N, CA, C and O atoms as a GROMACS GRO file, in nm:
protein
  492
    1MET      N    1  -1.156  17.412  12.073
    1MET     CA    2  -1.295  17.373  12.079
    1MET      C    3  -1.351  17.418  12.214
    1MET      O    4  -1.297  17.382  12.318
    2GLN      N    5  -1.459  17.496  12.213
    2GLN     CA    6  -1.522  17.546  12.334
    2GLN      C    7  -1.634  17.450  12.375
    2GLN      O    8  -1.726  17.426  12.297
    3ASP      N    9  -1.625  17.396  12.495
    3ASP     CA   10  -1.726  17.303  12.544
    3ASP      C   11  -1.820  17.377  12.638
    3ASP      O   12  -1.777  17.436  12.737
    4GLN      N   13  -1.950  17.375  12.606
    4GLN     CA   14  -2.048  17.442  12.689
    4GLN      C   15  -2.138  17.340  12.757
    4GLN      O   16  -2.252  17.370  12.793
    5GLY      N   17  -2.086  17.220  12.774
    5GLY     CA   18  -2.162  17.113  12.839
    5GLY      C   19  -2.152  17.122  12.990
    5GLY      O   20  -2.114  17.225  13.046
    6ARG      N   21  -2.186  17.012  13.054
    6ARG     CA   22  -2.185  17.004  13.200
    6ARG      C   23  -2.043  17.015  13.253
    6ARG      O   24  -1.948  16.969  13.190
    7SER      N   25  -2.029  17.076  13.369
    7SER     CA   26  -1.898  17.092  13.431
    7SER      C   27  -1.843  16.956  13.473
    7SER      O   28  -1.919  16.862  13.500
    8THR      N   29  -1.711  16.946  13.479
    8THR     CA   30  -1.648  16.821  13.522
    8THR      C   31  -1.634  16.816  13.674
    8THR      O   32  -1.580  16.719  13.727
    9ARG      N   33  -1.681  16.919  13.744
    9ARG     CA   34  -1.670  16.923  13.889
    9ARG      C   35  -1.807  16.944  13.956
    9ARG      O   36  -1.898  17.005  13.900
   10LYS      N   37  -1.818  16.891  14.076
   10LYS     CA   38  -1.940  16.910  14.156
   10LYS      C   39  -1.932  17.045  14.227
   10LYS      O   40  -1.829  17.113  14.222
   11ARG      N   41  -2.042  17.084  14.293
   11ARG     CA   42  -2.042  17.210  14.368
   11ARG      C   43  -1.940  17.208  14.481
   11ARG      O   44  -1.886  17.312  14.518
   12THR      N   45  -1.914  17.089  14.534
   12THR     CA   46  -1.819  17.076  14.644
   12THR      C   47  -1.674  17.081  14.596
   12THR      O   48  -1.582  17.096  14.677
   13GLY      N   49  -1.653  17.070  14.465
   13GLY     CA   50  -1.518  17.071  14.411
   13GLY      C   51  -1.470  16.934  14.369
   13GLY      O   52  -1.365  16.921  14.305
   14GLY      N   53  -1.547  16.830  14.404
   14GLY     CA   54  -1.510  16.694  14.365
   14GLY      C   55  -1.530  16.671  14.216
   14GLY      O   56  -1.605  16.744  14.151
   15ARG      N   57  -1.463  16.570  14.162
   15ARG     CA   58  -1.472  16.541  14.019
   15ARG      C   59  -1.598  16.460  13.988
   15ARG      O   60  -1.639  16.375  14.068
   16LEU      N   61  -1.659  16.486  13.872
   16LEU     CA   62  -1.770  16.406  13.823
   16LEU      C   63  -1.717  16.302  13.725
   16LEU      O   64  -1.620  16.327  13.655
   17LYS      N   65  -1.782  16.186  13.721
   17LYS     CA   66  -1.740  16.082  13.627
   17LYS      C   67  -1.779  16.122  13.485
   17LYS      O   68  -1.885  16.180  13.463
   18HIS      N   69  -1.692  16.090  13.390
   18HIS     CA   70  -1.717  16.117  13.249
   18HIS      C   71  -1.812  16.010  13.196
   18HIS      O   72  -1.776  15.893  13.192
   19LEU      N   73  -1.933  16.050  13.156
   19LEU     CA   74  -2.035  15.952  13.118
   19LEU      C   75  -2.047  15.932  12.967
   19LEU      O   76  -2.082  15.824  12.922
   20ARG      N   77  -2.018  16.034  12.890
   20ARG     CA   78  -2.034  16.024  12.745
   20ARG      C   79  -1.947  16.127  12.676
   20ARG      O   80  -1.885  16.211  12.742
   21ASN      N   81  -1.941  16.121  12.543
   21ASN     CA   82  -1.864  16.217  12.464
   21ASN      C   83  -1.940  16.349  12.453
   21ASN      O   84  -2.056  16.358  12.492
   22ARG      N   85  -1.872  16.450  12.400
   22ARG     CA   86  -1.937  16.579  12.376
   22ARG      C   87  -2.043  16.566  12.268
   22ARG      O   88  -2.037  16.479  12.181
   23ARG      N   89  -2.140  16.654  12.274
   23ARG     CA   90  -2.245  16.657  12.173
   23ARG      C   91  -2.231  16.785  12.090
   23ARG      O   92  -2.177  16.885  12.138
   24LYS      N   93  -2.279  16.781  11.968
   24LYS     CA   94  -2.271  16.894  11.877
   24LYS      C   95  -2.336  17.019  11.938
   24LYS      O   96  -2.284  17.130  11.924
   25TYR      N   97  -2.451  17.000  12.005
   25TYR     CA   98  -2.523  17.114  12.060
   25TYR      C   99  -2.457  17.173  12.184
   25TYR      O  100  -2.498  17.278  12.232
   26GLU      N  101  -2.355  17.107  12.238
   26GLU     CA  102  -2.282  17.158  12.353
   26GLU      C  103  -2.160  17.239  12.314
   26GLU      O  104  -2.095  17.299  12.400
   27LEU      N  105  -2.127  17.242  12.186
   27LEU     CA  106  -2.008  17.312  12.141
   27LEU      C  107  -2.036  17.461  12.128
   27LEU      O  108  -2.144  17.501  12.085
   28GLY      N  109  -1.939  17.543  12.167
   28GLY     CA  110  -1.951  17.687  12.152
   28GLY      C  111  -1.842  17.738  12.060
   28GLY      O  112  -1.769  17.659  11.999
   29ARG      N  113  -1.830  17.868  12.048
   29ARG     CA  114  -1.725  17.929  11.966
   29ARG      C  115  -1.646  18.027  12.051
   29ARG      O  116  -1.691  18.068  12.158
   30LEU      N  117  -1.530  18.062  12.003
   30LEU     CA  118  -1.448  18.162  12.070
   30LEU      C  119  -1.515  18.298  12.060
   30LEU      O  120  -1.590  18.321  11.964
   31PRO      N  121  -1.491  18.391  12.156
   31PRO     CA  122  -1.553  18.523  12.146
   31PRO      C  123  -1.506  18.599  12.023
   31PRO      O  124  -1.393  18.581  11.977
   32THR      N  125  -1.593  18.685  11.969
   32THR     CA  126  -1.564  18.756  11.845
   32THR      C  127  -1.462  18.868  11.863
   32THR      O  128  -1.378  18.890  11.776
   33GLU      N  129  -1.469  18.939  11.975
   33GLU     CA  130  -1.379  19.050  12.004
   33GLU      C  131  -1.382  19.156  11.893
   33GLU      O  132  -1.286  19.172  11.818
   34THR      N  133  -1.495  19.226  11.885
   34THR     CA  134  -1.516  19.331  11.785
   34THR      C  135  -1.421  19.448  11.808
   34THR      O  136  -1.416  19.504  11.917
   35GLU      N  137  -1.347  19.484  11.705
   35GLU     CA  138  -1.250  19.592  11.715
   35GLU      C  139  -1.306  19.722  11.658
   35GLU      O  140  -1.403  19.721  11.582
   36VAL      N  141  -1.243  19.835  11.694
   36VAL     CA  142  -1.277  19.964  11.636
   36VAL      C  143  -1.196  19.977  11.507
   36VAL      O  144  -1.074  19.966  11.510
   37GLY      N  145  -1.264  20.000  11.396
   37GLY     CA  146  -1.195  20.012  11.268
   37GLY      C  147  -1.292  20.006  11.153
   37GLY      O  148  -1.414  20.015  11.171
   38GLU      N  149  -1.238  19.989  11.033
   38GLU     CA  150  -1.320  19.980  10.912
   38GLU      C  151  -1.415  19.861  10.925
   38GLU      O  152  -1.372  19.751  10.960
   39PRO      N  153  -1.546  19.881  10.898
   39PRO     CA  154  -1.645  19.775  10.922
   39PRO      C  155  -1.616  19.646  10.846
   39PRO      O  156  -1.598  19.646  10.724
   40ARG      N  157  -1.613  19.535  10.922
   40ARG     CA  158  -1.600  19.400  10.865
   40ARG      C  159  -1.700  19.310  10.938
   40ARG      O  160  -1.711  19.316  11.060
   41TYR      N  161  -1.772  19.228  10.862
   41TYR     CA  162  -1.874  19.141  10.919
   41TYR      C  163  -1.855  18.998  10.871
   41TYR      O  164  -1.795  18.974  10.767
   42ARG      N  165  -1.908  18.902  10.950
   42ARG     CA  166  -1.906  18.762  10.910
   42ARG      C  167  -2.039  18.701  10.951
   42ARG      O  168  -2.086  18.722  11.063
   43THR      N  169  -2.099  18.627  10.860
   43THR     CA  170  -2.225  18.559  10.888
   43THR      C  171  -2.195  18.415  10.924
   43THR      O  172  -2.120  18.346  10.854
   44ILE      N  173  -2.253  18.369  11.035
   44ILE     CA  174  -2.232  18.231  11.077
   44ILE      C  175  -2.367  18.163  11.095
   44ILE      O  176  -2.468  18.229  11.118
   45ASP      N  177  -2.368  18.032  11.085
   45ASP     CA  178  -2.489  17.954  11.107
   45ASP      C  179  -2.516  17.944  11.256
   45ASP      O  180  -2.424  17.919  11.335
   46ALA      N  181  -2.641  17.963  11.294
   46ALA     CA  182  -2.681  17.949  11.433
   46ALA      C  183  -2.773  17.828  11.444
   46ALA      O  184  -2.802  17.762  11.344
   47ARG      N  185  -2.817  17.798  11.563
   47ARG     CA  186  -2.901  17.682  11.584
   47ARG      C  187  -3.036  17.700  11.515
   47ARG      O  188  -3.091  17.810  11.513
   48GLY      N  189  -3.088  17.593  11.458
   48GLY     CA  190  -3.211  17.600  11.382
   48GLY      C  191  -3.180  17.655  11.244
   48GLY      O  192  -3.066  17.649  11.198
   49ASN      N  193  -3.279  17.708  11.179
   49ASN     CA  194  -3.262  17.764  11.045
   49ASN      C  195  -3.235  17.914  11.059
   49ASN      O  196  -3.310  17.996  11.008
   50ASP      N  197  -3.127  17.949  11.130
   50ASP     CA  198  -3.101  18.087  11.166
   50ASP      C  199  -2.956  18.123  11.136
   50ASP      O  200  -2.870  18.036  11.121
   51GLU      N  201  -2.931  18.253  11.126
   51GLU     CA  202  -2.795  18.303  11.104
   51GLU      C  203  -2.768  18.416  11.202
   51GLU      O  204  -2.858  18.487  11.246
   52LYS      N  205  -2.639  18.433  11.234
   52LYS     CA  206  -2.596  18.547  11.315
   52LYS      C  207  -2.496  18.627  11.233
   52LYS      O  208  -2.414  18.571  11.161
   53THR      N  209  -2.504  18.759  11.243
   53THR     CA  210  -2.408  18.846  11.179
   53THR      C  211  -2.312  18.896  11.286
   53THR      O  212  -2.353  18.966  11.378
   54ARG      N  213  -2.186  18.859  11.274
   54ARG     CA  214  -2.087  18.900  11.373
   54ARG      C  215  -2.011  19.020  11.320
   54ARG      O  216  -1.965  19.020  11.205
   55ALA      N  217  -1.997  19.122  11.402
   55ALA     CA  218  -1.917  19.239  11.366
   55ALA      C  219  -1.773  19.211  11.408
   55ALA      O  220  -1.744  19.209  11.528
   56LEU      N  221  -1.684  19.189  11.313
   56LEU     CA  222  -1.543  19.168  11.344
   56LEU      C  223  -1.477  19.300  11.375
   56LEU      O  224  -1.389  19.308  11.461
   57ALA      N  225  -1.519  19.406  11.304
   57ALA     CA  226  -1.470  19.542  11.329
   57ALA      C  227  -1.579  19.639  11.286
   57ALA      O  228  -1.652  19.614  11.190
   58THR      N  229  -1.589  19.750  11.356
   58THR     CA  230  -1.686  19.854  11.320
   58THR      C  231  -1.643  19.987  11.380
   58THR      O  232  -1.574  19.992  11.481
   59ASN      N  233  -1.685  20.095  11.314
   59ASN     CA  234  -1.658  20.229  11.368
   59ASN      C  235  -1.786  20.313  11.370
   59ASN      O  236  -1.780  20.435  11.381
   60VAL      N  237  -1.902  20.245  11.359
   60VAL     CA  238  -2.032  20.312  11.357
   60VAL      C  239  -2.112  20.268  11.479
   60VAL      O  240  -2.113  20.150  11.514
   61VAL      N  241  -2.180  20.364  11.543
   61VAL     CA  242  -2.261  20.334  11.660
   61VAL      C  243  -2.393  20.410  11.652
   61VAL      O  244  -2.396  20.525  11.606
   62ASN      N  245  -2.501  20.346  11.697
   62ASN     CA  246  -2.631  20.410  11.710
   62ASN      C  247  -2.644  20.457  11.854
   62ASN      O  248  -2.660  20.375  11.944
   63VAL      N  249  -2.638  20.587  11.876
   63VAL     CA  250  -2.643  20.643  12.011
   63VAL      C  251  -2.782  20.697  12.040
   63VAL      O  252  -2.838  20.774  11.962
   64ASN      N  253  -2.838  20.655  12.154
   64ASN     CA  254  -2.968  20.703  12.199
   64ASN      C  255  -2.944  20.818  12.295
   64ASN      O  256  -2.892  20.798  12.405
   65LYS      N  257  -2.984  20.938  12.253
   65LYS     CA  258  -2.973  21.054  12.344
   65LYS      C  259  -3.110  21.116  12.359
   65LYS      O  260  -3.167  21.173  12.266
   66GLY      N  261  -3.161  21.103  12.480
   66GLY     CA  262  -3.297  21.149  12.504
   66GLY      C  263  -3.395  21.054  12.438
   66GLY      O  264  -3.397  20.934  12.469
   67GLY      N  265  -3.476  21.106  12.348
   67GLY     CA  266  -3.574  21.022  12.280
   67GLY      C  267  -3.536  20.992  12.136
   67GLY      O  268  -3.607  20.918  12.069
   68GLU      N  269  -3.425  21.046  12.089
   68GLU     CA  270  -3.387  21.026  11.949
   68GLU      C  271  -3.259  20.942  11.937
   68GLU      O  272  -3.177  20.938  12.029
   69THR      N  273  -3.245  20.875  11.823
   69THR     CA  274  -3.128  20.792  11.797
   69THR      C  275  -3.045  20.854  11.687
   69THR      O  276  -3.097  20.889  11.581
   70VAL      N  277  -2.915  20.868  11.712
   70VAL     CA  278  -2.824  20.931  11.617
   70VAL      C  279  -2.714  20.832  11.581
   70VAL      O  280  -2.658  20.767  11.669
   71THR      N  281  -2.684  20.819  11.452
   71THR     CA  282  -2.573  20.734  11.409
   71THR      C  283  -2.447  20.820  11.403
   71THR      O  284  -2.444  20.923  11.336
   72THR      N  285  -2.343  20.776  11.473
   72THR     CA  286  -2.220  20.852  11.482
   72THR      C  287  -2.100  20.759  11.476
   72THR      O  288  -2.115  20.637  11.466
   73GLU      N  289  -1.981  20.816  11.482
   73GLU     CA  290  -1.859  20.737  11.470
   73GLU      C  291  -1.795  20.709  11.606
   73GLU      O  292  -1.802  20.791  11.697
   74ILE      N  293  -1.733  20.591  11.617
   74ILE     CA  294  -1.661  20.553  11.738
   74ILE      C  295  -1.517  20.600  11.725
   74ILE      O  296  -1.451  20.572  11.625
   75ASN      N  297  -1.468  20.672  11.826
   75ASN     CA  298  -1.330  20.718  11.825
   75ASN      C  299  -1.238  20.626  11.902
   75ASN      O  300  -1.126  20.597  11.858
   76ASP      N  301  -1.284  20.578  12.018
   76ASP     CA  302  -1.195  20.504  12.108
   76ASP      C  303  -1.277  20.428  12.211
   76ASP      O  304  -1.394  20.460  12.234
   77VAL      N  305  -1.216  20.326  12.272
   77VAL     CA  306  -1.276  20.256  12.386
   77VAL      C  307  -1.216  20.315  12.513
   77VAL      O  308  -1.094  20.314  12.531
   78VAL      N  309  -1.302  20.368  12.601
   78VAL     CA  310  -1.257  20.436  12.721
   78VAL      C  311  -1.247  20.340  12.840
   78VAL      O  312  -1.151  20.346  12.918
   79GLU      N  313  -1.346  20.252  12.853
   79GLU     CA  314  -1.353  20.163  12.968
   79GLU      C  315  -1.423  20.034  12.928
   79GLU      O  316  -1.517  20.038  12.848
   80ASN      N  317  -1.377  19.920  12.981
   80ASN     CA  318  -1.442  19.793  12.953
   80ASN      C  319  -1.428  19.704  13.076
   80ASN      O  320  -1.319  19.658  13.109
   81ASP      N  321  -1.542  19.680  13.144
   81ASP     CA  322  -1.541  19.600  13.267
   81ASP      C  323  -1.517  19.452  13.238
   81ASP      O  324  -1.473  19.378  13.326
   82ALA      N  325  -1.546  19.408  13.116
   82ALA     CA  326  -1.527  19.267  13.082
   82ALA      C  327  -1.380  19.227  13.092
   82ALA      O  328  -1.347  19.118  13.138
   83ASN      N  329  -1.291  19.316  13.048
   83ASN     CA  330  -1.148  19.287  13.051
   83ASN      C  331  -1.072  19.419  13.035
   83ASN      O  332  -1.090  19.487  12.934
   84PRO      N  333  -0.989  19.457  13.131
   84PRO     CA  334  -0.914  19.583  13.121
   84PRO      C  335  -0.820  19.586  13.000
   84PRO      O  336  -0.788  19.693  12.948
   85ASN      N  337  -0.777  19.469  12.955
   85ASN     CA  338  -0.689  19.460  12.839
   85ASN      C  339  -0.762  19.501  12.710
   85ASN      O  340  -0.698  19.544  12.614
   86TYR      N  341  -0.895  19.487  12.708
   86TYR     CA  342  -0.974  19.524  12.590
   86TYR      C  343  -0.967  19.674  12.560
   86TYR      O  344  -0.982  19.715  12.445
   87VAL      N  345  -0.944  19.756  12.662
   87VAL     CA  346  -0.933  19.901  12.642
   87VAL      C  347  -0.810  19.932  12.557
   87VAL      O  348  -0.817  20.013  12.465
   88ARG      N  349  -0.699  19.867  12.589
   88ARG     CA  350  -0.576  19.889  12.514
   88ARG      C  351  -0.586  19.837  12.371
   88ARG      O  352  -0.527  19.893  12.279
   89ARG      N  353  -0.662  19.729  12.354
   89ARG     CA  354  -0.676  19.668  12.222
   89ARG      C  355  -0.794  19.723  12.143
   89ARG      O  356  -0.818  19.680  12.030
   90ASN      N  357  -0.870  19.820  12.200
   90ASN     CA  358  -0.987  19.881  12.136
   90ASN      C  359  -1.091  19.777  12.096
   90ASN      O  360  -1.137  19.775  11.982
   91ILE      N  361  -1.128  19.690  12.190
   91ILE     CA  362  -1.228  19.586  12.166
   91ILE      C  363  -1.359  19.626  12.233
   91ILE      O  364  -1.361  19.664  12.350
   92ILE      N  365  -1.469  19.616  12.156
   92ILE     CA  366  -1.601  19.657  12.204
   92ILE      C  367  -1.680  19.533  12.245
   92ILE      O  368  -1.694  19.438  12.168
   93THR      N  369  -1.733  19.536  12.368
   93THR     CA  370  -1.826  19.434  12.415
   93THR      C  371  -1.943  19.506  12.480
   93THR      O  372  -1.940  19.627  12.498
   94LYS      N  373  -2.047  19.429  12.516
   94LYS     CA  374  -2.160  19.489  12.585
   94LYS      C  375  -2.113  19.546  12.719
   94LYS      O  376  -2.040  19.479  12.792
   95GLY      N  377  -2.154  19.668  12.751
   95GLY     CA  378  -2.117  19.733  12.875
   95GLY      C  379  -1.993  19.819  12.864
   95GLY      O  380  -1.959  19.890  12.958
   96ALA      N  381  -1.924  19.815  12.750
   96ALA     CA  382  -1.804  19.897  12.732
   96ALA      C  383  -1.842  20.043  12.717
   96ALA      O  384  -1.946  20.075  12.659
   97VAL      N  385  -1.759  20.132  12.769
   97VAL     CA  386  -1.779  20.276  12.752
   97VAL      C  387  -1.691  20.320  12.636
   97VAL      O  388  -1.570  20.300  12.636
   98ILE      N  389  -1.756  20.382  12.534
   98ILE     CA  390  -1.684  20.424  12.413
   98ILE      C  391  -1.690  20.575  12.398
   98ILE      O  392  -1.785  20.640  12.443
   99ASP      N  393  -1.589  20.629  12.334
   99ASP     CA  394  -1.584  20.772  12.305
   99ASP      C  395  -1.636  20.792  12.164
   99ASP      O  396  -1.581  20.738  12.068
  100THR      N  397  -1.744  20.871  12.150
  100THR     CA  398  -1.804  20.898  12.019
  100THR      C  399  -1.800  21.048  11.993
  100THR      O  400  -1.758  21.127  12.078
  101ASP      N  401  -1.843  21.086  11.874
  101ASP     CA  402  -1.851  21.227  11.839
  101ASP      C  403  -1.956  21.300  11.924
  101ASP      O  404  -1.947  21.422  11.942
  102GLU      N  405  -2.055  21.226  11.975
  102GLU     CA  406  -2.160  21.284  12.060
  102GLU      C  407  -2.118  21.292  12.206
  102GLU      O  408  -2.181  21.363  12.285
  103GLY      N  409  -2.013  21.220  12.244
  103GLY     CA  410  -1.968  21.212  12.384
  103GLY      C  411  -1.950  21.067  12.423
  103GLY      O  412  -1.958  20.978  12.338
  104ASN      N  413  -1.925  21.042  12.552
  104ASN     CA  414  -1.908  20.905  12.599
  104ASN      C  415  -2.042  20.833  12.604
  104ASN      O  416  -2.144  20.892  12.641
  105ALA      N  417  -2.041  20.704  12.565
  105ALA     CA  418  -2.164  20.625  12.563
  105ALA      C  419  -2.133  20.482  12.608
  105ALA      O  420  -2.023  20.432  12.587
  106ARG      N  421  -2.234  20.418  12.669
  106ARG     CA  422  -2.220  20.279  12.713
  106ARG      C  423  -2.290  20.188  12.614
  106ARG      O  424  -2.405  20.212  12.576
  107VAL      N  425  -2.221  20.082  12.571
  107VAL     CA  426  -2.275  19.988  12.472
  107VAL      C  427  -2.381  19.900  12.537
  107VAL      O  428  -2.357  19.841  12.642
  108THR      N  429  -2.499  19.892  12.472
  108THR     CA  430  -2.609  19.812  12.525
  108THR      C  431  -2.634  19.687  12.441
  108THR      O  432  -2.706  19.597  12.486
  109SER      N  433  -2.577  19.679  12.321
  109SER     CA  434  -2.597  19.562  12.235
  109SER      C  435  -2.476  19.469  12.243
  109SER      O  436  -2.375  19.502  12.305
  110ARG      N  437  -2.488  19.353  12.179
  110ARG     CA  438  -2.377  19.257  12.174
  110ARG      C  439  -2.328  19.249  12.030
  110ARG      O  440  -2.384  19.173  11.950
  111PRO      N  441  -2.224  19.327  11.995
  111PRO     CA  442  -2.180  19.335  11.855
  111PRO      C  443  -2.136  19.201  11.796
  111PRO      O  444  -2.150  19.179  11.676
  112GLY      N  445  -2.084  19.113  11.879
  112GLY     CA  446  -2.041  18.982  11.830
  112GLY      C  447  -2.157  18.889  11.800
  112GLY      O  448  -2.138  18.786  11.736
  113GLN      N  449  -2.278  18.924  11.847
  113GLN     CA  450  -2.396  18.841  11.825
  113GLN      C  451  -2.492  18.903  11.723
  113GLN      O  452  -2.552  18.832  11.643
  114THR      N  453  -2.504  19.037  11.726
  114THR     CA  454  -2.605  19.104  11.641
  114THR      C  455  -2.543  19.176  11.522
  114THR      O  456  -2.613  19.204  11.425
  115GLY      N  457  -2.414  19.208  11.528
  115GLY     CA  458  -2.348  19.275  11.417
  115GLY      C  459  -2.363  19.426  11.418
  115GLY      O  460  -2.322  19.492  11.323
  116GLN      N  461  -2.422  19.481  11.523
  116GLN     CA  462  -2.436  19.626  11.530
  116GLN      C  463  -2.405  19.675  11.672
  116GLN      O  464  -2.415  19.599  11.768
  117VAL      N  465  -2.368  19.803  11.683
  117VAL     CA  466  -2.336  19.861  11.813
  117VAL      C  467  -2.442  19.965  11.845
  117VAL      O  468  -2.456  20.065  11.774
  118ASN      N  469  -2.517  19.940  11.953
  118ASN     CA  470  -2.613  20.037  12.004
  118ASN      C  471  -2.563  20.083  12.140
  118ASN      O  472  -2.508  20.004  12.216
  119ALA      N  473  -2.580  20.212  12.170
  119ALA     CA  474  -2.528  20.266  12.296
  119ALA      C  475  -2.620  20.375  12.349
  119ALA      O  476  -2.701  20.432  12.276
  120VAL      N  477  -2.605  20.402  12.479
  120VAL     CA  478  -2.680  20.507  12.546
  120VAL      C  479  -2.581  20.612  12.592
  120VAL      O  480  -2.478  20.578  12.652
  121LEU      N  481  -2.609  20.737  12.564
  121LEU     CA  482  -2.520  20.848  12.600
  121LEU      C  483  -2.512  20.862  12.751
  121LEU      O  484  -2.614  20.858  12.820
  122LEU      N  485  -2.390  20.878  12.805
  122LEU     CA  486  -2.370  20.901  12.947
  122LEU      C  487  -2.372  21.050  12.976
  122LEU      O  488  -2.338  21.131  12.890
  123ASP      N  489  -2.412  21.087  13.097
  123ASP     CA  490  -2.419  21.229  13.133
  123ASP      C  491  -2.282  21.291  13.146
  123ASP      O  492  -2.270  21.410  13.176
   0.00000   0.00000   0.00000
């Protein structure tokens, strides 16, 4: 269970007293960790009357080169500042550098939140 409520520590490092139980709106979920592979998606309920489409795996990317957008295939994850281990596991997150048929591109979208991978071509 992921708790996104108030921290149990003060800025000074001291402990805060536990005042109440967790609330439903403070709960989070584990990260999706979108992999490179055959496209798989999952729809989850979001707050309010809303839904999120999570990309569990995908091999399609919308690459912006210049003024036009091209849909191409993802070959590999080259670099990921979020976690160096994600490169070995081929996990795509926002800010990851991926190898595509058009060249290397940096991911600008959040595949675990929106269900799609958008990227900008690097020089």
